[in-house]
PDB file with one MODEL, atoms N, CA, C and O in Angstrom:
MODEL        1
ATOM      1  N   MET A   1      -3.639 -12.539  16.676  1.00  0.00           N
ATOM      2  CA  MET A   1      -4.705 -12.258  15.484  1.00  0.00           C
ATOM      3  C   MET A   1      -4.292 -13.602  14.723  1.00  0.00           C
ATOM      4  O   MET A   1      -3.179 -14.126  14.669  1.00  0.00           O
ATOM      5  N   THR A   2      -5.423 -13.987  14.187  1.00  0.00           N
ATOM      6  CA  THR A   2      -5.431 -15.133  13.194  1.00  0.00           C
ATOM      7  C   THR A   2      -5.895 -14.812  11.676  1.00  0.00           C
ATOM      8  O   THR A   2      -6.549 -13.829  11.327  1.00  0.00           O
ATOM      9  N   GLY A   3      -5.523 -15.622  11.036  1.00  0.00           N
ATOM     10  CA  GLY A   3      -5.929 -15.306   9.389  1.00  0.00           C
ATOM     11  C   GLY A   3      -5.052 -14.228   8.646  1.00  0.00           C
ATOM     12  O   GLY A   3      -4.064 -13.681   9.136  1.00  0.00           O
ATOM     13  N   THR A   4      -5.517 -14.028   7.502  1.00  0.00           N
ATOM     14  CA  THR A   4      -4.683 -13.037   6.622  1.00  0.00           C
ATOM     15  C   THR A   4      -5.021 -11.785   7.048  1.00  0.00           C
ATOM     16  O   THR A   4      -6.190 -11.513   7.321  1.00  0.00           O
ATOM     17  N   PRO A   5      -3.933 -10.811   7.155  1.00  0.00           N
ATOM     18  CA  PRO A   5      -4.261  -9.371   7.374  1.00  0.00           C
ATOM     19  C   PRO A   5      -4.860  -8.576   6.437  1.00  0.00           C
ATOM     20  O   PRO A   5      -4.931  -7.363   6.635  1.00  0.00           O
ATOM     21  N   GLY A   6      -5.359  -9.146   5.314  1.00  0.00           N
ATOM     22  CA  GLY A   6      -6.130  -8.595   4.128  1.00  0.00           C
ATOM     23  C   GLY A   6      -5.316  -8.678   2.960  1.00  0.00           C
ATOM     24  O   GLY A   6      -4.268  -9.319   2.882  1.00  0.00           O
ATOM     25  N   LYS A   7      -5.980  -7.823   1.818  1.00  0.00           N
ATOM     26  CA  LYS A   7      -5.092  -8.347   0.496  1.00  0.00           C
ATOM     27  C   LYS A   7      -4.057  -7.234   0.129  1.00  0.00           C
ATOM     28  O   LYS A   7      -3.235  -7.367  -0.777  1.00  0.00           O
ATOM     29  N   PHE A   8      -4.174  -6.152   0.899  1.00  0.00           N
ATOM     30  CA  PHE A   8      -3.105  -4.940   0.470  1.00  0.00           C
ATOM     31  C   PHE A   8      -2.498  -4.623   1.779  1.00  0.00           C
ATOM     32  O   PHE A   8      -2.992  -4.770   2.897  1.00  0.00           O
ATOM     33  N   GLY A   9      -1.324  -4.156   1.438  1.00  0.00           N
ATOM     34  CA  GLY A   9      -0.343  -3.393   2.505  1.00  0.00           C
ATOM     35  C   GLY A   9      -0.255  -2.205   2.207  1.00  0.00           C
ATOM     36  O   GLY A   9      -0.548  -1.812   1.078  1.00  0.00           O
ATOM     37  N   GLY A  10       0.213  -1.318   3.269  1.00  0.00           N
ATOM     38  CA  GLY A  10       0.218   0.248   3.275  1.00  0.00           C
ATOM     39  C   GLY A  10       1.495   0.581   4.094  1.00  0.00           C
ATOM     40  O   GLY A  10       2.108  -0.218   4.802  1.00  0.00           O
ATOM     41  N   HIS A  11       1.836   2.051   3.860  1.00  0.00           N
ATOM     42  CA  HIS A  11       2.859   2.432   4.539  1.00  0.00           C
ATOM     43  C   HIS A  11       2.177   3.757   5.118  1.00  0.00           C
ATOM     44  O   HIS A  11       1.732   4.659   4.409  1.00  0.00           O
ATOM     45  N   ARG A  12       2.163   3.737   6.468  1.00  0.00           N
ATOM     46  CA  ARG A  12       1.408   4.632   7.281  1.00  0.00           C
ATOM     47  C   ARG A  12       1.971   6.127   6.998  1.00  0.00           C
ATOM     48  O   ARG A  12       1.199   7.082   6.903  1.00  0.00           O
ATOM     49  N   LYS A  13       3.148   6.234   6.892  1.00  0.00           N
ATOM     50  CA  LYS A  13       3.729   7.581   6.805  1.00  0.00           C
ATOM     51  C   LYS A  13       3.668   7.986   5.201  1.00  0.00           C
ATOM     52  O   LYS A  13       3.352   9.138   4.903  1.00  0.00           O
ATOM     53  N   ARG A  14       3.915   7.207   4.380  1.00  0.00           N
ATOM     54  CA  ARG A  14       3.743   7.543   3.033  1.00  0.00           C
ATOM     55  C   ARG A  14       2.450   7.698   2.355  1.00  0.00           C
ATOM     56  O   ARG A  14       2.298   8.198   1.240  1.00  0.00           O
ATOM     57  N   ARG A  15       1.427   7.176   3.204  1.00  0.00           N
ATOM     58  CA  ARG A  15       0.165   7.064   2.734  1.00  0.00           C
ATOM     59  C   ARG A  15      -0.096   6.412   1.324  1.00  0.00           C
ATOM     60  O   ARG A  15      -0.681   6.913   0.363  1.00  0.00           O
ATOM     61  N   VAL A  16       0.441   5.260   1.431  1.00  0.00           N
ATOM     62  CA  VAL A  16       0.463   4.422   0.067  1.00  0.00           C
ATOM     63  C   VAL A  16      -0.032   3.217   0.157  1.00  0.00           C
ATOM     64  O   VAL A  16       0.337   2.648   1.184  1.00  0.00           O
ATOM     65  N   TYR A  17      -0.730   2.597  -0.523  1.00  0.00           N
ATOM     66  CA  TYR A  17      -0.929   1.059  -0.295  1.00  0.00           C
ATOM     67  C   TYR A  17      -0.852   0.346  -1.488  1.00  0.00           C
ATOM     68  O   TYR A  17      -0.917   0.959  -2.553  1.00  0.00           O
ATOM     69  N   GLY A  18      -0.710  -0.992  -1.457  1.00  0.00           N
ATOM     70  CA  GLY A  18      -0.483  -1.747  -2.696  1.00  0.00           C
ATOM     71  C   GLY A  18      -0.507  -3.155  -2.401  1.00  0.00           C
ATOM     72  O   GLY A  18      -0.782  -3.523  -1.259  1.00  0.00           O
ATOM     73  N   LEU A  19      -0.211  -4.098  -3.444  1.00  0.00           N
ATOM     74  CA  LEU A  19      -0.339  -5.527  -3.159  1.00  0.00           C
ATOM     75  C   LEU A  19       0.728  -6.110  -2.126  1.00  0.00           C
ATOM     76  O   LEU A  19       1.830  -5.603  -1.918  1.00  0.00           O
ATOM     77  N   LEU A  20       0.228  -7.249  -1.516  1.00  0.00           N
ATOM     78  CA  LEU A  20       1.224  -7.757  -0.518  1.00  0.00           C
ATOM     79  C   LEU A  20       2.420  -8.332  -1.335  1.00  0.00           C
ATOM     80  O   LEU A  20       3.439  -8.695  -0.747  1.00  0.00           O
ATOM     81  N   THR A  21       2.309  -8.408  -2.567  1.00  0.00           N
ATOM     82  CA  THR A  21       3.651  -9.113  -3.312  1.00  0.00           C
ATOM     83  C   THR A  21       4.363  -7.892  -4.018  1.00  0.00           C
ATOM     84  O   THR A  21       5.305  -8.203  -4.747  1.00  0.00           O
ATOM     85  N   CYS A  22       4.077  -6.645  -3.919  1.00  0.00           N
ATOM     86  CA  CYS A  22       4.757  -5.378  -4.361  1.00  0.00           C
ATOM     87  C   CYS A  22       6.207  -5.557  -4.128  1.00  0.00           C
ATOM     88  O   CYS A  22       6.715  -5.763  -3.026  1.00  0.00           O
ATOM     89  N   LYS A  23       6.839  -5.459  -5.272  1.00  0.00           N
ATOM     90  CA  LYS A  23       8.426  -5.446  -5.312  1.00  0.00           C
ATOM     91  C   LYS A  23       9.233  -4.455  -4.581  1.00  0.00           C
ATOM     92  O   LYS A  23      10.297  -4.654  -3.994  1.00  0.00           O
ATOM     93  N   ALA A  24       8.432  -3.129  -4.729  1.00  0.00           N
ATOM     94  CA  ALA A  24       8.761  -1.959  -3.851  1.00  0.00           C
ATOM     95  C   ALA A  24       8.917  -2.122  -2.434  1.00  0.00           C
ATOM     96  O   ALA A  24       9.896  -1.792  -1.763  1.00  0.00           O
ATOM     97  N   ALA A  25       7.597  -2.795  -1.953  1.00  0.00           N
ATOM     98  CA  ALA A  25       7.460  -3.097  -0.648  1.00  0.00           C
ATOM     99  C   ALA A  25       8.338  -4.007  -0.257  1.00  0.00           C
ATOM    100  O   ALA A  25       9.073  -3.639   0.659  1.00  0.00           O
ATOM    101  N   ARG A  26       8.507  -5.177  -0.698  1.00  0.00           N
ATOM    102  CA  ARG A  26       9.545  -6.273  -0.297  1.00  0.00           C
ATOM    103  C   ARG A  26      10.883  -5.716  -0.369  1.00  0.00           C
ATOM    104  O   ARG A  26      11.748  -6.157   0.389  1.00  0.00           O
ATOM    105  N   ARG A  27      11.142  -4.805  -1.188  1.00  0.00           N
ATOM    106  CA  ARG A  27      12.612  -4.366  -1.147  1.00  0.00           C
ATOM    107  C   ARG A  27      12.582  -3.410   0.119  1.00  0.00           C
ATOM    108  O   ARG A  27      13.517  -3.438   0.920  1.00  0.00           O
ATOM    109  N   ALA A  28      11.791  -2.795   0.242  1.00  0.00           N
ATOM    110  CA  ALA A  28      12.003  -1.788   1.559  1.00  0.00           C
ATOM    111  C   ALA A  28      11.789  -2.605   2.856  1.00  0.00           C
ATOM    112  O   ALA A  28      12.222  -2.120   3.901  1.00  0.00           O
ATOM    113  N   LEU A  29      11.215  -3.698   2.879  1.00  0.00           N
ATOM    114  CA  LEU A  29      11.196  -4.555   4.007  1.00  0.00           C
ATOM    115  C   LEU A  29      12.405  -5.138   4.223  1.00  0.00           C
ATOM    116  O   LEU A  29      12.814  -5.333   5.368  1.00  0.00           O
ATOM    117  N   GLY A  30      13.034  -5.443   3.237  1.00  0.00           N
ATOM    118  CA  GLY A  30      14.419  -6.255   3.058  1.00  0.00           C
ATOM    119  C   GLY A  30      15.532  -5.450   3.596  1.00  0.00           C
ATOM    120  O   GLY A  30      16.525  -6.037   4.027  1.00  0.00           O
ATOM    121  N   THR A  31      15.454  -4.009   3.615  1.00  0.00           N
ATOM    122  CA  THR A  31      16.561  -3.220   3.795  1.00  0.00           C
ATOM    123  C   THR A  31      16.845  -3.030   5.350  1.00  0.00           C
ATOM    124  O   THR A  31      17.814  -2.359   5.707  1.00  0.00           O
ATOM    125  N   GLY A  32      16.010  -3.615   6.249  1.00  0.00           N
ATOM    126  CA  GLY A  32      16.291  -3.300   7.690  1.00  0.00           C
ATOM    127  C   GLY A  32      16.031  -2.023   8.210  1.00  0.00           C
ATOM    128  O   GLY A  32      16.486  -1.652   9.292  1.00  0.00           O
ATOM    129  N   SER A  33      15.201  -1.218   7.365  1.00  0.00           N
ATOM    130  CA  SER A  33      14.855   0.081   7.836  1.00  0.00           C
ATOM    131  C   SER A  33      13.562   0.084   8.801  1.00  0.00           C
ATOM    132  O   SER A  33      13.259  -0.939   9.415  1.00  0.00           O
ATOM    133  N   SER A  34      12.970   1.024   8.890  1.00  0.00           N
ATOM    134  CA  SER A  34      11.858   0.968   9.863  1.00  0.00           C
ATOM    135  C   SER A  34      10.658   1.036   9.228  1.00  0.00           C
ATOM    136  O   SER A  34       9.669   1.526   9.772  1.00  0.00           O
ATOM    137  N   TYR A  35      10.652   0.470   7.831  1.00  0.00           N
ATOM    138  CA  TYR A  35       9.297   0.396   6.910  1.00  0.00           C
ATOM    139  C   TYR A  35       8.430  -0.578   7.488  1.00  0.00           C
ATOM    140  O   TYR A  35       7.224  -0.392   7.328  1.00  0.00           O
ATOM    141  N   ALA A  36       8.860  -1.724   8.221  1.00  0.00           N
ATOM    142  CA  ALA A  36       8.106  -2.687   8.752  1.00  0.00           C
ATOM    143  C   ALA A  36       7.114  -2.103  10.125  1.00  0.00           C
ATOM    144  O   ALA A  36       6.031  -2.574  10.469  1.00  0.00           O
ATOM    145  N   GLN A  37       7.768  -1.077  10.690  1.00  0.00           N
ATOM    146  CA  GLN A  37       7.068  -0.469  11.920  1.00  0.00           C
ATOM    147  C   GLN A  37       5.857   0.472  11.210  1.00  0.00           C
ATOM    148  O   GLN A  37       4.825   0.732  11.829  1.00  0.00           O
ATOM    149  N   GLN A  38       6.038   0.818  10.218  1.00  0.00           N
ATOM    150  CA  GLN A  38       5.112   1.771   9.398  1.00  0.00           C
ATOM    151  C   GLN A  38       3.972   1.070   8.568  1.00  0.00           C
ATOM    152  O   GLN A  38       3.085   1.713   8.006  1.00  0.00           O
ATOM    153  N   ARG A  39       4.070  -0.317   8.537  1.00  0.00           N
ATOM    154  CA  ARG A  39       3.275  -0.969   7.754  1.00  0.00           C
ATOM    155  C   ARG A  39       1.872  -1.342   8.464  1.00  0.00           C
ATOM    156  O   ARG A  39       1.760  -1.811   9.597  1.00  0.00           O
ATOM    157  N   VAL A  40       0.808  -1.032   7.551  1.00  0.00           N
ATOM    158  CA  VAL A  40      -0.607  -1.410   7.810  1.00  0.00           C
ATOM    159  C   VAL A  40      -1.075  -2.236   6.727  1.00  0.00           C
ATOM    160  O   VAL A  40      -0.438  -2.347   5.680  1.00  0.00           O
ATOM    161  N   PHE A  41      -2.239  -2.855   6.960  1.00  0.00           N
ATOM    162  CA  PHE A  41      -2.821  -3.838   6.259  1.00  0.00           C
ATOM    163  C   PHE A  41      -4.356  -3.401   5.987  1.00  0.00           C
ATOM    164  O   PHE A  41      -5.023  -2.839   6.856  1.00  0.00           O
ATOM    165  N   PHE A  42      -4.807  -3.685   4.815  1.00  0.00           N
ATOM    166  CA  PHE A  42      -6.207  -3.305   4.452  1.00  0.00           C
ATOM    167  C   PHE A  42      -6.909  -4.576   3.880  1.00  0.00           C
ATOM    168  O   PHE A  42      -6.258  -5.384   3.219  1.00  0.00           O
ATOM    169  N   ILE A  43      -8.208  -4.748   4.130  1.00  0.00           N
ATOM    170  CA  ILE A  43      -9.073  -5.803   3.510  1.00  0.00           C
ATOM    171  C   ILE A  43      -9.205  -5.798   2.073  1.00  0.00           C
ATOM    172  O   ILE A  43      -9.085  -6.798   1.364  1.00  0.00           O
ATOM    173  N   ASP A  44      -9.494  -4.464   1.618  1.00  0.00           N
ATOM    174  CA  ASP A  44      -9.665  -4.120   0.091  1.00  0.00           C
ATOM    175  C   ASP A  44      -9.229  -2.787  -0.015  1.00  0.00           C
ATOM    176  O   ASP A  44      -8.884  -2.017   0.882  1.00  0.00           O
ATOM    177  N   GLU A  45      -9.301  -2.583  -1.473  1.00  0.00           N
ATOM    178  CA  GLU A  45      -9.051  -1.022  -1.819  1.00  0.00           C
ATOM    179  C   GLU A  45      -9.912   0.085  -1.325  1.00  0.00           C
ATOM    180  O   GLU A  45      -9.481   1.208  -1.062  1.00  0.00           O
ATOM    181  N   ALA A  46     -11.145  -0.289  -1.212  1.00  0.00           N
ATOM    182  CA  ALA A  46     -11.871   0.648  -0.428  1.00  0.00           C
ATOM    183  C   ALA A  46     -11.802   1.159   0.547  1.00  0.00           C
ATOM    184  O   ALA A  46     -12.145   2.325   0.746  1.00  0.00           O
ATOM    185  N   THR A  47     -11.261   0.259   1.513  1.00  0.00           N
ATOM    186  CA  THR A  47     -10.921   0.607   2.786  1.00  0.00           C
ATOM    187  C   THR A  47      -9.635   1.344   3.028  1.00  0.00           C
ATOM    188  O   THR A  47      -9.391   2.022   4.026  1.00  0.00           O
ATOM    189  N   ALA A  48      -8.762   1.114   1.905  1.00  0.00           N
ATOM    190  CA  ALA A  48      -7.355   1.878   2.077  1.00  0.00           C
ATOM    191  C   ALA A  48      -7.671   3.186   1.610  1.00  0.00           C
ATOM    192  O   ALA A  48      -7.189   4.166   2.177  1.00  0.00           O
ATOM    193  N   ARG A  49      -8.480   3.306   0.568  1.00  0.00           N
ATOM    194  CA  ARG A  49      -8.875   4.701  -0.080  1.00  0.00           C
ATOM    195  C   ARG A  49      -9.697   5.628   0.813  1.00  0.00           C
ATOM    196  O   ARG A  49      -9.641   6.858   0.792  1.00  0.00           O
ATOM    197  N   ALA A  50     -10.532   4.810   1.666  1.00  0.00           N
ATOM    198  CA  ALA A  50     -11.346   5.718   2.882  1.00  0.00           C
ATOM    199  C   ALA A  50     -10.384   6.145   3.847  1.00  0.00           C
ATOM    200  O   ALA A  50     -10.606   7.148   4.524  1.00  0.00           O
ATOM    201  N   ALA A  51      -9.093   5.323   4.003  1.00  0.00           N
ATOM    202  CA  ALA A  51      -8.453   5.916   5.182  1.00  0.00           C
ATOM    203  C   ALA A  51      -7.452   6.992   4.511  1.00  0.00           C
ATOM    204  O   ALA A  51      -6.592   7.471   5.249  1.00  0.00           O
ATOM    205  N   GLY A  52      -7.505   7.397   3.183  1.00  0.00           N
ATOM    206  CA  GLY A  52      -6.639   8.405   2.896  1.00  0.00           C
ATOM    207  C   GLY A  52      -5.328   7.960   2.232  1.00  0.00           C
ATOM    208  O   GLY A  52      -4.359   8.716   2.161  1.00  0.00           O
ATOM    209  N   TYR A  53      -5.332   6.487   1.663  1.00  0.00           N
ATOM    210  CA  TYR A  53      -4.262   6.045   1.101  1.00  0.00           C
ATOM    211  C   TYR A  53      -4.395   6.216  -0.422  1.00  0.00           C
ATOM    212  O   TYR A  53      -5.523   6.185  -0.914  1.00  0.00           O
ATOM    213  N   ARG A  54      -3.279   6.398  -1.220  1.00  0.00           N
ATOM    214  CA  ARG A  54      -3.003   6.343  -2.742  1.00  0.00           C
ATOM    215  C   ARG A  54      -2.516   4.903  -3.269  1.00  0.00           C
ATOM    216  O   ARG A  54      -1.763   4.239  -2.556  1.00  0.00           O
ATOM    217  N   PRO A  55      -2.877   4.498  -4.316  1.00  0.00           N
ATOM    218  CA  PRO A  55      -2.437   3.383  -4.893  1.00  0.00           C
ATOM    219  C   PRO A  55      -0.945   3.218  -5.304  1.00  0.00           C
ATOM    220  O   PRO A  55      -0.459   4.166  -5.920  1.00  0.00           O
ATOM    221  N   CYS A  56      -0.189   2.191  -5.059  1.00  0.00           N
ATOM    222  CA  CYS A  56       1.293   2.202  -5.413  1.00  0.00           C
ATOM    223  C   CYS A  56       1.482   2.260  -6.919  1.00  0.00           C
ATOM    224  O   CYS A  56       0.813   1.582  -7.698  1.00  0.00           O
ATOM    225  N   SER A  57       2.469   3.142  -7.295  1.00  0.00           N
ATOM    226  CA  SER A  57       2.549   2.995  -8.889  1.00  0.00           C
ATOM    227  C   SER A  57       3.435   1.906  -9.277  1.00  0.00           C
ATOM    228  O   SER A  57       3.664   1.652 -10.459  1.00  0.00           O
ATOM    229  N   THR A  58       3.920   1.283  -8.339  1.00  0.00           N
ATOM    230  CA  THR A  58       4.859   0.093  -8.816  1.00  0.00           C
ATOM    231  C   THR A  58       4.208  -1.110  -9.114  1.00  0.00           C
ATOM    232  O   THR A  58       4.566  -1.839 -10.039  1.00  0.00           O
ATOM    233  N   CYS A  59       3.040  -1.406  -8.189  1.00  0.00           N
ATOM    234  CA  CYS A  59       2.380  -2.751  -8.374  1.00  0.00           C
ATOM    235  C   CYS A  59       0.867  -2.474  -8.922  1.00  0.00           C
ATOM    236  O   CYS A  59       0.210  -3.327  -9.518  1.00  0.00           O
ATOM    237  N   MET A  60       0.416  -1.151  -8.630  1.00  0.00           N
ATOM    238  CA  MET A  60      -0.847  -1.042  -9.293  1.00  0.00           C
ATOM    239  C   MET A  60      -0.833   0.441 -10.129  1.00  0.00           C
ATOM    240  O   MET A  60      -1.440   1.474  -9.847  1.00  0.00           O
ATOM    241  N   PRO A  61       0.043   0.171 -11.210  1.00  0.00           N
ATOM    242  CA  PRO A  61      -0.032   1.325 -12.163  1.00  0.00           C
ATOM    243  C   PRO A  61      -1.048   1.907 -12.921  1.00  0.00           C
ATOM    244  O   PRO A  61      -0.921   3.036 -13.394  1.00  0.00           O
ATOM    245  N   ASP A  62      -2.180   1.134 -13.093  1.00  0.00           N
ATOM    246  CA  ASP A  62      -3.297   1.683 -13.830  1.00  0.00           C
ATOM    247  C   ASP A  62      -3.931   2.444 -12.679  1.00  0.00           C
ATOM    248  O   ASP A  62      -4.060   3.666 -12.750  1.00  0.00           O
ATOM    249  N   GLU A  63      -4.399   1.633 -11.437  1.00  0.00           N
ATOM    250  CA  GLU A  63      -5.183   2.463 -10.405  1.00  0.00           C
ATOM    251  C   GLU A  63      -4.215   3.828  -9.827  1.00  0.00           C
ATOM    252  O   GLU A  63      -4.680   4.791  -9.217  1.00  0.00           O
ATOM    253  N   HIS A  64      -3.003   3.659 -10.132  1.00  0.00           N
ATOM    254  CA  HIS A  64      -2.162   4.907  -9.757  1.00  0.00           C
ATOM    255  C   HIS A  64      -2.713   6.109 -10.872  1.00  0.00           C
ATOM    256  O   HIS A  64      -3.093   7.218 -10.498  1.00  0.00           O
ATOM    257  N   LYS A  65      -2.687   5.777 -11.958  1.00  0.00           N
ATOM    258  CA  LYS A  65      -2.809   6.733 -12.892  1.00  0.00           C
ATOM    259  C   LYS A  65      -4.187   7.299 -12.870  1.00  0.00           C
ATOM    260  O   LYS A  65      -4.383   8.494 -13.091  1.00  0.00           O
ATOM    261  N   VAL A  66      -5.143   6.456 -12.607  1.00  0.00           N
ATOM    262  CA  VAL A  66      -6.552   6.942 -12.479  1.00  0.00           C
ATOM    263  C   VAL A  66      -6.463   7.951 -11.161  1.00  0.00           C
ATOM    264  O   VAL A  66      -6.874   9.109 -11.229  1.00  0.00           O
ATOM    265  N   TRP A  67      -5.921   7.427 -10.037  1.00  0.00           N
ATOM    266  CA  TRP A  67      -6.001   8.377  -8.725  1.00  0.00           C
ATOM    267  C   TRP A  67      -5.106   9.548  -9.067  1.00  0.00           C
ATOM    268  O   TRP A  67      -5.347  10.600  -8.476  1.00  0.00           O
ATOM    269  N   LYS A  68      -4.154   9.521  -9.893  1.00  0.00           N
ATOM    270  CA  LYS A  68      -3.377  10.897 -10.015  1.00  0.00           C
ATOM    271  C   LYS A  68      -4.040  11.821 -11.042  1.00  0.00           C
ATOM    272  O   LYS A  68      -3.800  13.028 -11.004  1.00  0.00           O
ATOM    273  N   ALA A  69      -4.934  11.254 -12.033  1.00  0.00           N
ATOM    274  CA  ALA A  69      -5.605  12.071 -12.781  1.00  0.00           C
ATOM    275  C   ALA A  69      -6.765  12.749 -12.159  1.00  0.00           C
ATOM    276  O   ALA A  69      -7.171  13.865 -12.485  1.00  0.00           O
ATOM    277  N   ALA A  70      -7.315  11.922 -11.155  1.00  0.00           N
ATOM    278  CA  ALA A  70      -8.382  12.542 -10.282  1.00  0.00           C
ATOM    279  C   ALA A  70      -7.938  13.774  -9.505  1.00  0.00           C
ATOM    280  O   ALA A  70      -8.766  14.666  -9.322  1.00  0.00           O
ATOM    281  N   GLN A  71      -6.690  13.899  -9.030  1.00  0.00           N
ATOM    282  CA  GLN A  71      -6.098  14.899  -8.314  1.00  0.00           C
ATOM    283  C   GLN A  71      -5.948  16.088  -8.976  1.00  0.00           C
ATOM    284  O   GLN A  71      -6.010  17.136  -8.332  1.00  0.00           O
ATOM    285  N   LYS A  72      -5.732  16.098 -10.333  1.00  0.00           N
ATOM    286  CA  LYS A  72      -5.779  17.608 -10.998  1.00  0.00           C
ATOM    287  C   LYS A  72      -7.060  18.206 -10.971  1.00  0.00           C
ATOM    288  O   LYS A  72      -7.225  19.333 -11.437  1.00  0.00           O
TER     289      LYS A  72
ENDMDL
END
């Protein structure tokens, strides 16, 4: 595969997506856990949401608040 995997990364098991620069994701990737095996990439937010993922509360707090309010 060539080129960038997209602008957003996600976690398959947790069904959450966020920026590739997210501190929480970077921390999880650095722990040596299986996080990297569950990693998926999205070209944009619309694609992530269509796949059933929610925004990360760490790197996308505003989007997460909107998503959370819509769940009520």
